[in-house]
N, C-alpha and C positions, 0 to 999 in steps of 0.2 A: 626424552619420558612421556609413557601414555597418560599419565596422570590418571583420571577417573573413567578413562574409556578403556571399552574392551581391548584385549590383545589383538582380536581379528580386526577390529574396526583400526585400531591405530595404524597397523602394518598396509591396512587398505588405503588410507588417507596420508600416507607420508612417504611413500613411494620415493617420490622426486627428492623431500628432503633428505632421505636417509642415503639417497647418491651424491649430495653434494659434500665434497671434500672438506674435512675438518677445519682447515684454518678458513676457508669462506663460511661455514657455519659460524664462527667465532664473530665475523663481523655483524651478526646479527644483534650482539649485546654490546655494541659500540652506538646503538640510539638513543643513549643519554647524554654523548658528548655532543655537546653545543658546538663546538669549534670544529669538530667533523661533519655535524650536520651543515654546518655554513660551507663548508669546503666543497662539500657535494652540490650544492647549489650552484658552482662556479663551471666554467667551461675549461677543458682540459690544458691549455696552455697556462692557465692562473693555478690551475692543481698540482701541475708538473712541478714549479717550485717547492710546494709542500713537501712532494712527494720526494724530490730530490734530496731536500735536506734532511728529512727522517731516513732515507735508504741510506745516505752517508754517514748518520749516527748509527744504523746498523753494521756496517762495514766497519768502522772501528770498534766497537763491540766484539765482533766476529774476529777480528784480529788480535784480540787481546783475550781471547778464549772465553768470553762472555756470552755463551752461545744462546743460554736462554733470555738473556735482555737482548740479543740479536734478533731473534725469533719475534719477540715483543715488536720490536721497531719494522722488521719486514712485514709483518700481518698487519700493523697499522697503515703501513705505506700502501700495502696491496689494498686494504678497504679504503683507499681512497679513489682506487682504480676501478674496481668492480666489487660488488658486495651484495648481501641481500638484506631488505628489510620488512617489516611489517606492514601490511596495508593498512591498518587501523594504526595510525601514530601515536596515539595514546596508549596502546598496548607496548609499544615499543619504549615509551617512557618507563611504563610502570614494571616492565619485566625484572628486573633487578630490585628496584624499591619494593615491590606488592608480588611477591611469589606466590604463584597461582597453580591450581592442580588441573587448570584447562590445558591441554596438552598443545603442541604448536603443530599445525599441520600444513599441508602443501597450500591449501586455500588461503591461509594465511599470511603468507609471504610473496615476494615479488623480488625477482633477480634485477638487480641495475649495475649500470657502467657509468663512466664518468661522461658528461655532455662532450661530443665531438661537434665543434662548430663547421669544420670543413673536414668531413669524413676522408675523402680520397687523401688529403693533405696530411690528416692528424693520424690516420688509422695505423700505419707503419709504425711510427712513434709510441703510441700507445701500446700495440701489442708488444714492442721491444720492450718497454717498460714491464709490461705485466710478466713477461718470460724471464728478464732478468731479476725481478723480486722473487719468482717462483724458483728458480734456478739457486738463488742464496738462501732461501728460505729450505729447500731440500739439503742443501750442504750442512747447514745448521742442524736440521733434525738428524742427518747422519752422524755427526760429531757427537749427539747425544744419544746415538744408538736406537733413535726412534725410526726404523726404517720403513714401516708402514705409511707414516706420514710423508716421508721423503719422497716414497714412490707416487703418492698423492699428489705431490707438487711437481713431480717430474711428467706423472700422466697430463696434467693439464696444460703444463707448458708446452708439451709436444701436440696437445691439441692446437695450441695458439701457434706454435714456430713450425709445427711439420718437420720437414728433414732438413730446414737450414740450420739446425744448431745440432751438429752429430754430440757434442757432448753432453747432450741430455740422454742421450740413448746409452752412453758409457755409464753416466753416475747414475742411471735407473738398474744398468746391469749389476753396478757395485753394491747397491742397495738388497739387491736380491741374493747376490753371491755371499754378502758377510751378515746376512741375518741369519742367526742361528737356528730360525724356525720354518728356514725354506726347506721345502721337501724338492724332489727330484723335478716335478713339473715346475717349480719355481725356476729352478736351477737352467732348465731347458730354455725358459723364457729370457733369463739372465744372457744366455748364450747367443739367442736371437737377437738381442740389442747389441751387444757389443760387436757381433759379425755385421749388423746394420751398420753401426758407427765408422767400423774400419770399411764397410763399401762407400760409405761417403766421404771417409777422410782417411786414405790409404796410407799416408806416409806419418800417421799419428803413432810414434813408438810408444806412448803408454797404453794406448789402445790394445796392441797386439801384447803387450806385456801382461794386460789385465786377462786377455783370453787365454794366455799360458797358465797364469793361476785358477782361472775358475776351471779349465780342462783337469788339472790336477786334483782339484777339490772334487769334481764331478767324479774322477777316477777313485780316488780316496773313499767317498762315499760308498760307491758302487762295491769296492773292495770291502769295507767293513760291514754292510747289508749280508754280502755273499759270504762273508766269516761268520754271521749269526744264523744264517740259513744252515750253513753246515755244523755248525755247533749244536743246533737243535735238532739236525737228523742223526748226528752221532749219539746224542742221547738217547734217543729213542732205540739205539742197536745196543747199548749196554745193558 
């Protein structure tokens, strides 16, 4: 929210902040969680035990169909590994307790990751944890039909994992395919994603089945649009 700043000033000074996905923005409001703050000061091997416990609780909730609660746990676990915080620690403490009309700007925040004591040894494990959480978070959002949030999760996971996890392309394709607000361009992106997944893992039947479904949806969408155009043209002839 831009608070007391002008719209032009707000958009100029929040370019980076507006590009940060929602699940990462939420971590900004964990600044008053003393337990989380203490964990943030620890190195990755110590943080991992807290992460693993919270992640497993999220998994159990997911299996029971409690997707909103699972999202809360996955988001909290994500905030152990990477987060944003206020440069001014006191403002971080006050943000919920003392609402202010001063907007949050790019210069007010800093992006952080958990401390890696031995980067060469710990980097792969750290990335695997981040990707796992983002993938599960995306699944949970899809179950709730929150497809835009799911796509944000898969986007970030792919930035970390690259082509190592073909399932991310498949899931991102699903998110666009089943989003009723997707347009023709979105469906073409979905097609590119599933074709990428198939190229990386050719023997995965569920990938090819999804491509068939997507092709039928695209074909049906084209036919419906064509029928509307024909209907309009005929109405002019009457």
